[in-house]
C-alpha positions in Angstrom: -14.5 15.4 0.7 -15.8 12.2 -0.8 -13.5 12.6 -3.8 -10.5 13.2 -1.5 -11.3 10.0 0.5 -11.4 7.8 -2.6 -8.4 9.5 -4.1 -6.3 8.8 -1.0 -7.7 5.2 -0.9 -6.7 4.6 -4.5 -3.2 6.1 -4.1 -2.4 4.1 -1.0 -3.7 0.9 -2.5 -1.6 1.4 -5.6 1.5 2.1 -3.4 0.9 -1.0 -1.4 0.5 -3.2 -4.6 3.6 -1.7 -6.1 5.6 -2.4 -3.0 4.4 -6.0 -2.8 5.3 -6.5 -6.5 8.8 -5.2 -5.8 9.1 -7.6 -2.9 7.9 -10.5 -5.0 10.4 -9.7 -7.8 13.3 -9.2 -5.5 12.5 -12.5 -3.7 12.1 -14.6 -6.9 15.1 -13.1 -8.7 17.6 -12.6 -5.9 16.2 -14.8 -3.1 16.1 -12.1 -0.4 13.4 -9.8 0.9 13.9 -6.1 0.9 12.4 -5.1 4.2 11.8 -1.4 3.6 9.4 -2.3 0.8 7.6 -4.8 3.1 7.2 -2.1 5.7 6.0 0.4 3.1 3.4 -2.1 1.8 2.1 -2.8 5.3 1.9 0.9 6.2 0.3 1.8 2.8 -2.3 -1.0 3.2 -3.2 0.1 6.8 -3.6 3.7 5.7 -5.7 2.6 2.7 -8.0 0.6 5.1 -8.2 3.6 7.5 -9.2 6.0 4.7 -11.8 3.4 3.4 -13.3 3.0 6.9 -13.3 6.8 7.6 -16.9 8.1 8.0 -17.7 11.5 6.5 -20.0 13.7 8.4 
């Protein structure tokens, strides 16, 4: 179970970082924010924090 917890944490953290990079690139190159990527980054970050804080029994 501990491996699954860290696997999910890493996957959701990477998804959050990729989404934020896409938002940054879209804003710097085209001067607008693509909101589905912002929402995806926020949700992925929240799920990553929840999996990190989850206590195994």
